[in-house]
C-alpha positions in Angstrom: 0.0 0.0 0.0 1.3 3.5 -0.8 2.9 5.3 2.0 0.3 8.1 2.0 -2.5 5.7 2.6 -0.5 4.0 5.3 0.0 7.4 7.0 -3.7 8.1 6.9 -4.6 4.7 8.4 -2.0 5.2 11.2 -3.7 8.5 12.1 -7.2 7.2 11.9 -6.3 4.0 13.9 -5.6 6.2 16.9 -9.1 7.8 16.9 -11.8 6.4 19.2 -14.2 5.4 16.3 -11.6 3.0 14.9 -11.5 0.7 17.9 -15.3 0.8 18.2 -15.6 -0.1 14.5 -13.1 -3.0 14.9 -15.0 -4.3 17.9 -18.3 -4.1 16.0 -16.9 -6.1 13.0 -15.3 -8.7 15.3 -18.6 -9.2 17.0 -20.5 -9.4 13.7 -18.0 -12.0 12.4 -18.9 -14.3 15.3 -22.5 -14.6 14.1 -22.7 -13.7 10.4 -20.8 -13.9 7.1 -19.2 -10.5 6.5 -18.2 -9.3 3.1 -15.7 -8.7 1.6 -13.2 -11.1 3.3 -10.6 -9.4 5.5 -7.9 -9.5 2.9 -10.1 -7.5 0.4 -11.4 -4.8 2.7 -8.8 -2.2 1.8 -8.2 -3.4 -1.8 -9.2 -0.1 -3.3 -6.4 1.6 -1.5 -3.9 -1.2 -2.2 -4.5 -1.0 -5.9 -4.7 2.8 -6.2 -2.0 4.7 -4.3 -2.9 8.3 -3.4 -0.4 9.8 -5.8 -1.9 7.8 -8.7 -5.6 8.8 -8.1 -7.1 10.6 -11.1 -10.7 9.4 -10.9 -12.8 8.5 -7.8 -15.9 6.5 -8.3 -17.9 6.6 -5.1 -20.3 3.8 -4.2 -22.5 3.0 -1.2 -21.5 -0.3 0.5 -20.2 -3.7 -0.7 -22.4 -6.2 -2.5 -24.1 -8.3 0.2 -24.4 -11.5 -1.9 -22.1 -14.5 -1.3 -18.8 -14.2 -3.1 -19.6 -10.9 -4.8 -17.7 -8.1 -2.9 -14.0 -7.8 -3.7 -13.1 -4.5 -2.1 -13.6 -2.4 -5.2 -16.9 -0.5 -5.5 -19.2 -2.0 -8.1 -16.6 -4.8 -9.0 -16.8 -8.5 -8.7 -14.1 -11.1 -9.3 -13.9 -13.0 -12.6 -16.3 -16.0 -12.6 -18.9 -14.2 -10.5 -22.1 -13.2 -12.3 -22.1 -9.5 -13.3 -24.5 -7.7 -10.8 -27.3 -5.6 -12.3 -25.8 -2.3 -11.2 -22.6 -3.1 -13.0 -24.6 -4.3 -16.0 -26.1 -0.7 -16.2 -22.6 0.8 -15.8 -21.5 -1.3 -18.8 -24.5 -0.2 -20.8 -23.5 3.4 -20.2 -19.9 2.7 -21.1 -20.8 1.0 -24.3 -23.0 3.9 -25.3 -20.7 6.6 -24.1 -17.2 5.5 -25.0 -17.9 2.6 -27.3 -16.0 -0.1 -25.4 -16.4 -3.8 -26.4 -19.0 -5.7 -24.4 -17.3 -6.8 -21.2 -17.1 -10.5 -20.4 -16.5 -10.2 -16.7 -17.1 -7.8 -13.7 -13.5 -7.4 -12.5 -12.7 -3.6 -12.5 -9.2 -3.9 -11.2 -7.9 -2.8 -14.6 -9.4 0.6 -13.8 -8.0 0.6 -10.2 -4.5 0.1 -11.6 -4.9 3.1 -13.9 -5.7 5.4 -11.0 -9.5 5.0 -10.6 -10.2 4.7 -6.9 -13.3 2.5 -6.6 -14.4 3.5 -3.1 -17.5 2.6 -1.1 -18.5 4.9 1.7 -18.9 1.8 3.9 -16.3 -1.0 3.5 -18.1 -4.1 4.9 -21.6 -5.6 5.0 -23.4 -8.5 6.5 -24.5 -11.2 4.1 -27.9 -10.4 2.6 -28.3 -7.2 4.6 -27.4 -4.0 2.6 -26.2 -1.1 4.7 -26.0 -3.3 7.8 -22.6 -1.8 8.6 -23.6 1.8 7.9 -23.1 4.4 10.7 -20.7 2.2 12.5 -17.5 4.2 11.8 -16.5 3.4 8.2 -17.9 6.7 7.0 -15.5 8.6 9.3 -12.6 6.8 7.6 -13.8 7.1 4.0 -14.6 10.8 4.6 -11.0 11.3 5.6 -9.9 9.5 2.4 -12.1 11.9 0.3 -10.8 14.9 2.2 -7.2 13.8 1.6 -7.9 13.4 -2.2 -9.6 16.8 -2.2 -6.4 18.4 -0.9 -4.3 17.1 -3.9 -2.9 19.8 -6.0 -4.0 18.4 -9.4 -7.3 18.0 -11.2 -9.1 14.8 -10.1 -12.6 13.6 -11.3 -15.1 12.6 -8.7 -18.1 10.5 -10.0 -20.8 10.5 -7.3 -23.5 7.9 -8.1 -26.6 7.7 -5.8 -27.7 9.7 -2.8 -25.2 8.2 -0.4 -22.3 9.3 -2.7 -23.8 12.7 -3.6 -24.1 13.5 0.1 -20.3 13.6 0.2 -20.2 16.5 -2.3 -19.8 19.1 0.4 -16.3 17.6 1.2 -15.1 18.5 -2.3 -14.1 22.1 -2.1 -11.0 22.2 -4.3 -11.8 24.1 -7.6 -9.2 22.1 -9.5 -11.4 19.0 -9.4 -14.4 18.0 -11.6 -17.4 16.7 -9.6 -20.1 14.9 -11.5 -23.3 13.4 -10.0 -25.9 11.0 -11.2 -28.5 8.6 -9.8 -27.3 5.2 -8.7 -26.9 2.7 -11.5 -29.1 0.1 -9.8 -32.2 -1.1 -11.8 -34.4 1.0 -9.5 -32.8 4.3 -10.5 -30.5 4.0 -13.5 -33.2 5.1 -15.9 -33.7 8.4 -13.9 -30.4 9.9 -15.2 -27.5 7.5 -14.8 -28.0 6.0 -18.3 -27.1 8.9 -20.6 -25.0 10.8 -18.0 -21.8 10.4 -20.2 -19.6 10.5 -17.1 -16.9 8.4 -18.7 -16.3 10.6 -21.7 -16.7 13.8 -19.6 -14.0 12.5 -17.2 -11.6 11.8 -20.1 -12.2 15.2 -21.6 -11.3 16.8 -18.3 -8.2 14.6 -17.9 -7.1 15.1 -21.5 -4.0 13.0 -22.2 -4.2 11.4 -18.7 -7.5 9.9 -19.4 -8.6 6.3 -18.5 -8.8 3.4 -20.8 -12.3 2.3 -19.9 -12.2 -1.1 -21.6 -12.6 -4.1 -19.3 -9.6 -6.3 -19.9 
């Protein structure tokens, strides 16, 4: 993990909320399956060091289905059925930037290019969306967002859904581009996510530092 994220974690780990969050998760793990597995929970930070971040895609919390969550917002490992929210993301990608039809749901190719795939909450109980909300994760991910906001370069923030859009007030740096849209879930994608053109708008802003949005 990049030194800058390590420094942030070291600071946050000394705060009271961190130990309370750890205790909560440990207790949950005694009684329920918790996703993603421990080794995946900070995967977004591991694959995308702070000094490499050029796009932030902000989601809500991990997929609650067995075997789905892999630590990257909206992503699943190869071999796992592509969730409906990600199917809608792919529909928009194909329409907006004309990528080939993806054959899997692993978005790590984006993460390695500097796309931070961050959820506002980093764990979930099996089958219970938002079951780990308001337990402390938001304090941590808010600090991640604030740290990125302070960077002295133009970064694109894609805020999808109400939980993500609620973080817009943390983004005060005029160098950044902040784009919002409804969540890509089947319940809301047709209300403005499909047709938002966020992928081409991000690359237009980033110019020669744009993202190769193909899923490889």
